[in-house]
C-alpha positions in Angstrom: 66.2 33.8 -19.4 64.7 32.5 -22.6 62.5 30.1 -20.4 61.4 33.0 -18.4 60.2 34.8 -21.5 58.4 31.8 -22.7 56.5 31.2 -19.4 55.6 34.9 -19.1 54.5 35.1 -22.7 52.3 32.0 -22.2 50.7 33.5 -19.2 50.0 36.7 -21.1 48.5 34.8 -23.9 46.3 32.8 -21.6 45.1 35.9 -19.8 44.3 37.6 -23.1 42.3 34.5 -24.3 40.5 34.4 -21.0 39.5 38.0 -21.4 38.4 37.4 -24.9 36.4 34.4 -24.1 34.7 35.8 -21.0 34.3 39.5 -21.6 31.7 39.6 -18.5 34.6 39.0 -16.0 35.1 41.9 -13.9 31.9 43.7 -14.9 28.7 44.1 -12.9 26.1 41.7 -14.2 22.6 42.8 -14.9 19.7 41.1 -13.1 18.1 38.2 -15.2 14.8 39.3 -16.9 12.0 37.1 -16.1 9.0 36.8 -18.5 6.1 38.9 -17.9 3.4 37.2 -15.6 0.3 36.1 -17.5 -2.8 37.6 -16.0 -5.3 35.4 -14.3 -8.4 34.6 -16.3 -11.5 36.6 -15.4 -14.1 34.6 -13.7 -17.7 35.2 -13.7 -19.3 35.1 -10.2 -21.9 32.4 -9.7 -25.6 33.6 -9.2 -26.4 33.7 -5.6 -28.4 30.7 -4.3 -31.8 31.0 -2.8 -32.1 31.3 0.9 -33.9 27.8 0.9 -31.1 26.2 -1.1 -28.2 27.4 1.2 -25.3 24.9 1.6 -24.1 24.4 5.1 -20.5 24.2 5.8 -19.1 20.6 5.9 -18.7 19.3 9.4 -15.1 18.7 10.8 -14.3 15.0 11.6 -15.0 13.9 15.0 -11.8 14.0 17.2 -10.0 10.7 17.4 -9.3 8.9 20.7 -5.8 8.3 19.5 -4.5 12.0 19.3 -5.5 15.2 21.1 -5.7 17.1 18.0 -8.2 14.7 16.4 -5.8 13.6 13.6 -5.6 9.9 12.7 -2.6 8.0 14.1 -0.4 7.2 11.1 0.8 4.1 12.7 -2.5 2.6 13.4 -3.3 0.0 10.8 -6.4 0.7 8.5 -7.5 -2.9 8.6 -8.0 -4.5 12.0 -7.3 -8.2 12.4 -10.5 -9.9 13.9 -9.8 -11.5 17.3 -10.2 -15.3 17.4 -13.7 -16.4 18.1 -15.3 -13.0 17.5 -17.4 -13.2 14.3 -19.3 -10.2 13.0 -23.0 -10.2 13.5 -24.7 -12.2 11.0 -21.5 -13.8 9.7 -21.1 -17.6 9.5 -17.5 -18.3 9.5 -17.9 -21.7 7.9 -19.5 -20.0 4.8 -16.1 -18.1 4.3 -14.2 -21.4 4.1 -17.0 -23.0 2.1 -16.5 -20.4 -0.8 -12.8 -21.3 -1.1 -11.4 -23.7 -3.6 -8.3 -25.8 -2.9 -6.1 -25.4 -6.0 -2.8 -26.9 -5.2 -0.8 -28.5 -2.3 3.1 -28.0 -2.5 6.1 -29.3 -0.8 9.5 -27.9 -1.2 12.5 -30.0 -1.2 14.2 -27.5 1.1 11.6 -27.6 3.7 9.5 -30.8 3.4 8.0 -30.3 6.8 6.4 -27.0 5.9 3.8 -27.8 3.2 2.0 -25.0 1.4 -1.5 -25.0 0.0 -2.9 -22.6 -2.5 -6.6 -21.7 -2.3 -8.7 -19.5 -4.7 -11.2 -17.1 -3.2 -14.6 -16.3 -5.0 -13.2 -13.2 -6.3 -10.5 -15.0 -8.1 -7.5 -14.0 -5.9 -5.2 -16.9 -4.9 -3.8 -17.3 -1.4 -0.8 -19.3 -0.2 -1.4 -21.0 3.2 0.9 -22.7 5.7 0.1 -24.6 8.9 -0.9 -22.1 11.7 -2.0 -19.4 9.3 -5.1 -17.5 10.4 -7.3 -16.6 7.3 -10.8 -16.7 6.3 -12.0 -16.9 9.8 -10.1 -20.2 10.7 -6.8 -21.5 11.4 -4.9 -23.9 9.2 -4.2 -27.0 11.4 -3.3 -29.6 8.7 -2.1 -29.9 5.2 -2.1 -33.2 3.5 -1.4 -34.3 -0.1 -5.0 -33.8 -1.2 -6.8 -31.8 1.5 -6.4 -28.8 4.0 -8.1 -28.6 7.3 -9.1 -25.4 9.2 -10.1 -25.0 12.7 -12.8 -22.5 13.2 -13.9 -21.2 16.7 -17.7 -20.5 17.0 -19.5 -18.9 19.7 -23.3 -18.4 20.0 -24.6 -15.9 22.5 -24.8 -17.5 25.9 -23.0 -20.6 24.6 -19.5 -21.9 25.2 -16.9 -21.7 22.4 -17.1 -24.6 20.1 -14.2 -25.7 17.7 -15.3 -27.0 14.5 -13.0 -28.6 11.7 -13.7 -27.6 8.1 -11.8 -29.5 5.3 -11.3 -28.6 1.7 -10.1 -31.3 -0.8 -8.5 -31.0 -4.1 -10.9 -31.8 -7.0 -10.3 -35.2 -8.6 -8.4 -35.0 -11.9 -10.7 -35.4 -15.0 -10.6 -39.0 -16.4 -9.9 -40.5 -13.1 
């Protein structure tokens, strides 16, 4: 019986403590009060433009062939890869390669049959190239210890396609 009194008295004390700690239990809660909204600033209307200076509405973009709504296809790449042998008008592909500078040739011990070359573009950016990479208007056909060779496809109007080999060499070290 004594154990029953202790348990019931503990429950009574716990319920009283809960009621004292959370007086809102069992009562209807009032709605939270939000701060008063700030009125929008007053704007001064712009002076009306003269009829000769009327601005026309912007023209909507032309419908795209990709979608019926005219929206751009999000999966279509923004930069299109040029087809081999198709140079843009007035562009000499050998000039693209002539502006490159061979900086390094590397062989990894894990893959000695796949050498890499590092070239620097005129804008200062460096590019790593492997054999069969197509970059700068040509295809890498060989990488040797001191040079890299590109194969460039050229086609003049009413002429057959011509393959040309362009070679970039490492600069000689100073003092040699």
